[in-house]
Every structure is written in C-alpha cells, then in structure tokens.
C-alpha positions in Angstrom: 34.9 6.1 -43.0 32.2 2.7 -43.1 28.9 3.5 -41.3 26.7 0.9 -42.1 26.5 -2.0 -44.4 23.4 -3.7 -46.0 22.3 -6.7 -48.3 18.7 -4.8 -49.0 18.6 -3.9 -52.7 15.7 -1.4 -52.0 14.2 0.5 -49.7 15.6 2.5 -46.7 18.0 1.7 -43.9 19.1 4.0 -41.2 22.8 4.1 -39.6 24.7 6.1 -36.5 27.9 7.9 -35.9 30.5 7.3 -33.4 32.0 10.0 -31.2 34.9 10.0 -33.8 34.0 12.3 -36.5 35.0 15.6 -36.3 32.3 18.2 -36.8 31.9 19.6 -40.0 30.7 18.7 -43.6 29.9 15.3 -44.8 28.8 13.7 -47.5 27.1 9.8 -47.5 28.8 7.8 -50.5 27.0 4.5 -51.0 28.9 1.5 -53.1 27.7 -1.8 -54.6 30.3 -4.7 -54.3 28.9 -6.7 -57.3 28.6 -5.3 -59.7 31.3 -2.3 -58.4 29.2 1.0 -58.6 29.5 4.0 -56.3 27.0 6.3 -56.3 27.7 9.6 -54.5 24.6 12.5 -55.2 23.8 11.9 -51.9 23.1 15.9 -50.0 25.9 17.1 -47.8 25.0 16.6 -44.6 26.7 17.9 -41.3 28.1 16.4 -38.2 28.0 18.8 -34.7 29.2 18.6 -31.4 27.7 19.9 -28.2 27.8 23.1 -28.3 30.8 25.2 -26.6 29.9 28.9 -26.0 32.4 31.4 -24.0 31.7 34.9 -23.0 35.1 37.2 -23.4 36.5 37.9 -20.0 36.1 41.5 -20.0 36.0 44.0 -17.4 35.1 47.7 -19.0 33.5 50.7 -18.4 31.4 52.3 -21.4 29.6 54.6 -22.9 25.4 54.1 -22.8 25.3 53.8 -26.7 28.7 53.9 -27.6 30.0 49.9 -28.3 27.5 48.6 -25.6 27.9 45.0 -26.3 29.6 41.8 -25.0 31.0 39.4 -27.2 30.5 35.3 -27.0 32.5 32.7 -29.0 31.2 29.7 -30.2 32.2 27.0 -33.1 29.2 25.1 -33.1 26.8 25.9 -36.1 23.0 25.1 -36.5 20.1 26.2 -33.6 21.0 26.4 -30.2 19.9 27.8 -27.0 21.6 30.0 -23.7 21.3 31.2 -20.8 23.0 34.1 -19.4 22.8 35.5 -15.9 22.7 39.4 -15.9 22.1 42.1 -13.4 18.5 41.6 -13.7 17.9 38.0 -13.8 18.6 35.1 -16.0 17.9 35.8 -19.5 17.5 32.6 -22.4 18.0 33.7 -25.9 18.0 31.0 -29.2 20.3 31.9 -32.3 20.9 30.0 -35.3 24.8 30.4 -36.6 26.4 28.9 -39.8 27.9 25.8 -40.1 31.7 25.5 -41.6 33.8 24.3 -38.5 34.9 28.3 -37.7 34.4 30.8 -35.0 31.3 32.6 -34.6 30.5 35.8 -32.8 27.2 36.4 -30.8 27.0 39.9 -29.8 24.7 40.8 -27.0 23.5 43.9 -25.9 24.0 45.4 -22.3 22.3 48.0 -21.0 22.4 48.2 -17.4 26.0 47.8 -14.9 27.2 44.5 -13.2 28.1 41.2 -13.6 27.2 39.0 -16.5 28.1 35.2 -17.1 26.7 32.1 -18.7 24.8 29.6 -17.2 24.4 27.0 -19.7 24.0 26.1 -23.1 22.1 23.3 -25.3 21.8 22.0 -28.3 20.1 18.8 -30.7 23.4 17.3 -29.6 22.5 17.7 -25.7 23.9 19.9 -23.4 27.0 21.9 -23.7 30.1 23.7 -22.0 30.0 27.5 -21.0 32.5 29.6 -19.7 33.5 33.2 -19.1 32.8 36.2 -16.7 32.4 39.9 -17.5 32.0 43.4 -15.4 30.5 46.3 -17.0 30.1 49.8 -15.9 28.1 52.0 -18.0 29.0 55.5 -17.5 26.7 58.4 -16.7 26.4 61.3 -19.1 29.0 63.7 -19.5 29.5 67.1 -21.7 33.3 65.3 -21.9 33.9 61.6 -23.7 37.0 60.2 -23.9 37.7 57.2 -25.9 41.8 55.9 -24.5 43.9 54.0 -27.2 47.2 52.3 -26.9 49.5 50.6 -29.2 49.0 47.1 -30.2 51.6 44.9 -28.4 52.2 41.2 -29.6 49.6 39.3 -27.5 47.9 42.7 -25.9 50.2 42.7 -22.7 52.0 45.8 -21.6 55.6 45.7 -19.7 56.5 47.1 -16.3 59.4 49.3 -16.2 58.5 50.3 -19.9 56.6 53.6 -21.5 53.9 53.9 -23.9 52.0 56.7 -25.6 48.2 56.7 -24.9 46.6 58.7 -27.8 42.7 59.5 -27.3 39.6 60.2 -29.1 37.7 62.8 -27.2 34.3 64.6 -27.7 33.6 67.9 -25.8 35.0 71.0 -24.5 38.4 70.7 -22.1 39.1 74.1 -20.3 43.0 75.5 -20.5 43.9 74.2 -17.2 42.9 70.9 -18.0 45.3 67.8 -16.9 44.4 64.3 -18.0 45.7 61.3 -16.2 46.4 57.7 -16.5 44.5 55.2 -13.9 44.6 51.5 -13.6 42.1 49.7 -11.3 41.7 46.0 -10.5 39.5 43.9 -12.1 35.6 45.2 -11.0 37.5 48.9 -11.7 37.7 49.8 -8.1 41.2 50.6 -6.1 42.4 53.3 -9.0 46.0 54.0 -9.2 47.3 56.6 -10.9 50.3 55.9 -13.2 53.4 58.7 -13.9 54.4 60.3 -16.8 57.2 59.1 -18.8 60.5 60.5 -17.6 61.4 63.7 -19.8 57.8 63.1 -21.5 55.1 65.5 -21.1 51.1 65.5 -22.7 50.7 66.3 -26.4 49.0 66.8 -29.3 50.2 63.0 -29.9 48.2 61.8 -26.5 49.6 61.3 -22.8 53.2 59.5 -22.1 52.7 56.9 -19.1 54.8 55.0 -17.0 54.7 51.4 -16.0 56.2 51.2 -12.1 58.0 48.2 -11.6 55.9 47.2 -8.6 52.9 46.5 -10.6 51.6 42.8 -10.3 51.2 40.6 -13.6 47.2 40.4 -14.3 45.5 40.0 -17.2 41.8 42.0 -16.2 42.9 45.0 -14.8 40.5 48.7 -16.2 42.9 51.0 -17.9 41.0 54.7 -17.9 41.7 57.9 -18.5 40.8 61.0 -16.4 40.4 64.7 -17.0 40.3 67.4 -14.1 38.5 70.4 -15.6 36.1 69.3 -16.7 36.4 66.3 -13.9 35.7 63.2 -15.6 36.9 59.7 -16.0 37.0 57.8 -19.6 35.8 54.6 -20.7 38.3 51.8 -20.3 40.7 51.6 -22.8 39.2 50.9 -26.4 41.4 48.5 -29.2 41.7 50.5 -32.0 41.7 47.2 -34.0 37.8 47.1 -33.3 36.8 49.8 -30.9 35.7 47.2 -28.2 36.6 47.6 -24.8 39.3 45.2 -23.3 40.9 44.6 -20.7 44.9 46.2 -19.6 47.1 43.4 -19.2 50.2 44.1 -17.5 53.5 41.7 -17.6 57.0 41.9 -16.2 60.1 42.2 -17.8 62.1 39.1 -17.7 65.0 38.4 -15.2 66.9 35.7 -14.7 68.9 34.9 -11.1 71.7 32.5 -10.3 73.1 31.9 -6.6 75.3 29.3 -4.7 78.2 27.1 -5.4 79.0 24.1 -7.2 81.7 21.7 -6.8 82.9 19.6 -10.0 85.9 17.6 -11.0 87.7 18.4 -14.4 85.9 16.8 -17.2 82.2 16.5 -15.6 79.5 19.1 -16.2 77.9 21.6 -13.7 74.4 21.8 -13.3 73.7 25.3 -12.7 70.2 26.2 -11.6 68.8 29.4 -13.7 65.7 31.0 -11.5 63.4 33.2 -13.8 60.2 35.5 -13.9 58.1 36.8 -16.6 56.7 35.4 -19.1 57.8 32.2 -20.6 59.3 31.1 -23.2 62.8 32.6 -21.9 65.9 32.8 -23.8 69.1 33.1 -22.1 72.4 33.9 -23.0 75.9 33.3 -21.3 79.8 33.5 -22.4 80.9 30.1 -24.0 84.5 29.1 -24.6 84.6 30.4 -27.9 81.6 32.6 -28.1 78.4 33.4 -26.4 75.7 30.6 -26.1 72.1 31.3 -26.1 69.3 29.0 -24.7 65.5 28.5 -24.8 63.8 27.6 -22.2 60.0 27.3 -21.2 60.3 26.5 -17.3 61.8 27.6 -13.9 64.2 26.9 -12.8 66.1 25.6 -15.2 69.0 23.6 -15.4 72.2 24.8 -17.4 74.8 22.1 -17.9 78.2 23.9 -17.9 81.4 22.2 -18.6 84.2 24.9 -17.4 88.1 23.5 -17.4 89.1 25.7 -14.2 87.1 27.4 -11.4 85.0 30.4 -12.5 82.3 32.8 -11.5 79.6 31.6 -13.7 77.3 34.3 -14.7 74.5 35.1 -17.6 75.0 37.9 -20.1 71.0 38.6 -20.6 67.6 37.2 -20.4 65.1 37.8 -23.2 61.0 37.0 -24.2 58.8 37.9 -26.7 56.3 40.0 -24.6 59.0 42.8 -23.1 62.2 42.3 -24.5 64.9 42.1 -23.1 65.3 41.8 -18.8 67.6 41.7 -16.1 70.4 39.2 -15.2 72.0 39.0 -11.3 73.9 36.9 -9.5 76.2 34.1 -10.1 77.3 30.4 -9.5 81.0 29.9 -8.1 82.0 26.6 -10.2 85.4 25.2 -8.1 87.0 22.6 -10.7 89.1 19.8 -8.9 91.8 17.4 -10.5 91.6 14.0 -9.8 95.1 13.1 -9.1 94.7 9.4 -9.9 92.1 7.2 -11.3 93.9 3.8 -11.9 95.3 2.5 -8.2 98.7 3.9 -7.6 99.1 1.5 -4.8 99.9 -2.3 -5.0 96.1 -2.8 -4.3 93.2 -4.6 -6.3 90.1 -2.6 -4.5 86.5 -2.7 -5.4 84.3 0.5 -4.0 81.1 -0.4 -4.0 78.8 0.5 -4.2 79.3 3.6 -6.2 77.1 5.9 -6.3 76.0 4.7 -2.7 72.9 6.3 -0.3 74.4 5.2 2.5 77.7 3.2 3.4 80.8 2.6 1.3 82.7 -1.1 1.2 85.9 -1.0 0.2 87.8 -4.7 -0.6 90.5 -5.9 -1.8 93.9 -7.9 -1.7 96.6 -6.7 -0.2 99.4 -8.6 0.6 102.2 -6.3 2.5 99.5 -6.1 5.3 100.9 -2.7 6.6 98.5 0.1 7.5 96.2 1.7 4.6 94.8 5.1 6.0 91.9 6.2 4.4 90.7 10.0 3.7 87.2 10.9 2.5 86.9 14.3 1.2 84.3 17.2 -0.9 84.8 18.2 -4.2 86.2 21.5 -2.3 88.8 19.5 -0.5 86.7 19.9 3.1 87.6 16.5 5.0 84.7 14.8 6.2 86.0 11.7 7.3 89.6 9.5 8.3 90.2 6.2 9.1 92.7 3.1 9.3 92.6 -0.1 8.6 95.3 -3.0 9.2 94.4 -5.7 6.4 94.4 -9.5 8.0 95.7 -12.2 6.1 96.6 -10.0 2.6 92.8 -9.5 2.4 91.8 -5.6 2.7 88.0 -5.5 4.0 87.0 -1.8 5.4 83.6 -0.1 5.5 83.3 3.6 5.7 79.6 5.4 6.6 78.4 7.8 4.7 74.5 8.1 5.8 75.4 11.3 7.4 77.0 13.4 4.8 74.7 15.1 2.2 74.7 14.3 -1.3 77.4 15.1 -3.5 80.8 14.1 -4.9 83.6 13.1 -3.0 87.1 12.2 -3.1 88.6 8.9 -1.0 92.2 8.5 -0.8 93.7 5.5 0.1 97.4 6.0 1.3 100.1 3.3 2.6 103.6 2.9 2.5 104.1 6.6 0.6 101.7 5.6 -2.2 98.4 6.9 -2.6 94.9 6.2 -4.7 92.6 8.2 -5.5 88.3 7.5 -6.4 85.7 9.7 -7.2 82.5 8.4 -5.3 79.1 9.5 -5.3 76.6 10.1 -2.6 73.1 10.2 -3.4 
C-alpha cells in the first residue's frame, strides 16, 4: 500500500493512513526510483481501530471467592480505558493489552450482587463500542456447596423433550434423607421452576437425570441451579466443565416441520409446497421421491419445495433434522391434485389468441371463425369447479369475446371453447 511520495532526499516526512488498513502489525518500506533501491529496516508499527469491548451476557449465581469474576473481550491492543456500571456506581479502569489481532480477555473481579454493564470505552483512536449486560447473585455462606455441571453440547444449548445427566461437585455433608432437585429460572434468577426426573431414571452416584419439558420456551439466558432438601440449599448456577465459569442455560426446541392445504396443478407442472418449520435453522427435511428419499437443506421458514408428481397424491415429509437437537417431528399433509389438460393445440377449426396470459383482470379471446356458429366458453379451476360460462356468436367470420376474471382468486384455470361438437382447451394463469 502506497502511503506517501516525496522528492526530498534528506530530513523527515509524515504520512497519514486511510481507513482501509485492517488492524495489525506493519513494517514501513522505503523505495527509491533512481537508482532503484529498497530499504526495509524500519521498525514494526501497529495500526489500531477504535476499541470494541464486550461483556459476556451472563446471568449467574456464584459463591463468594469461587470464580467471582466477569469476562470482557476485546480485539484491541495497546492501552485503553473503559467504564463499567456496577451495583455501587460507575467504575473507570485502564488496561494495556498485547497487539496481534487475537481476542484479549479481561477478568473483572466482582464482590456484590446486582447488574453490571459497560458504559463506554476509549483509546488513542477515539471513542469505541461497548456491549453486554450481566446479572450476578453472590450466595451467602452455607454449610453445603454445590457446583452443577452438564455435558457439553454443540452450541451450549439443551433441547426440550430430551434427558440429560447433571453431575455435581459438592462440599460439605448432606443428610441421608436429602433429595436433590434441578431448577430453571429466568435471566434474573426469579420464578424458579423444578425440572422432572427423566423417565426411568433416578439419582445415582453419577448425578441427577433430568428431563426438559416441551413447554419450556426457547431462550439464551436461563439460570440453571440444583437445590438440596437437607440441608436446604440452592446451588451456584451451571458451571462450564472446561473453564469452571458459571454459564447461561440455553434452551432450544426440537425441530418440527408441518404441511397443510391443497394444491392443484396440471400434469408436467411443479407444485410449490410450503413447509412451516420451528426450531433453530438450518434444517434438513426428507421426503419420498420417485426413485428414493430426497433430502434438502433449508435455512428459512416457511420454505417452498418444488414437487412434480404424475398423479394426485397426499404429499408428506419423512423427517426433519437440525444440528442442535437432532431428529424432530413432522406432521400434516398437502394434497396435490394433478389434472390432465385434454389438448394444448386447438381441436376446433379455429385460430384463437387468448391474452393476456398470465392475466390479472380480464381475458380477451380473439380469432377467425368462418362458420359463424355459436362458441360456448367454460372456465373451471384446476380441480374442475366451474367459475364462468358464456356463449359468443361471431359476426362476419370474426370471434371477439372477453371474460372478466377480476373477481376470481389467483391460480391456474382451464378455458374450454366448444362448438359444433368439437373443443379446445387453454391453460390460463390468474395473477
């Protein structure tokens, strides 16, 4: 990247950088044109962007002196300052982080319960960007301590309708009649709800087997805790076994795919079947094909599948799957009625133009009809329901007839023209 040109042979010169360079380490190289020389002994210097600082959005209950810290993340290097709102007021801090383009972690000690959020951040590059809010509850002293852990999942989320083993690290004594119960609460640790024991499972030395009910809503900031009955105690929130940090409990629903409705097409055309999906995208759905199962990846809902059956069928899905929760449930069917167009070429000795086609309002039919006998017109839906009937008697060997479609819904129709015992059919699309 060229930053500056000069004809001065001695002394110093300054240059400025555009907004284009990415943050990182650079070395200044000087080149002379006559004679052609390159000097690259300049020291490394760093290009930095305004600081971007985020607070991990966690809701957690912790024991005093056990992992009592919040984590800030930033890709900025060098020295910068930030302000954080705490339960006791706004605090200003200054840190110096290494350069290199990697994400730097800043550990912030916490000593009191309440809400924490970043207010602002700034560096030599000016004001930065901050984000994130954390809610912390520091638990009182107790004769019992419980750290619940759960197996790691693909994205840290757990799925409704499934069972999980909760292992527990405990300190202190629990009575022989003690019972452990798992609870889930909202993001600020209120409205606790007990979770049922998994079917055919009991508490064992391995931990507590729980079942996540299907009526739990999706969410990223639930608080998961375990309570004991004797002594009566509520644990710290869920702990990540890899870092021993308290983490949010994230809930996801198993995927579902639903079909409804009826479609009508002509043989050889494709039916556009709408699939309504729930759960976290992307999904993969499977359905029967003519030579075996067909599978499609889907990233939005509703999604339209193009299906081309030869005969009338009740179309249904075989399965739905996503990465977070695996195989889900499929339901419903879509009836696809396939009609056969009797003729696409005029069988009458009639040269006729049907226009406009597709149409949004009316249909104009014109052509040569030298016999002068009346022509009957019938318009039906693709399922055979008649929506219009009229007769036109051409004058002077010329046919001109108009059919009003403004009151009809969008879709495919069949126009049949019949005279002298012969007929022609035309496919008409109403938009």
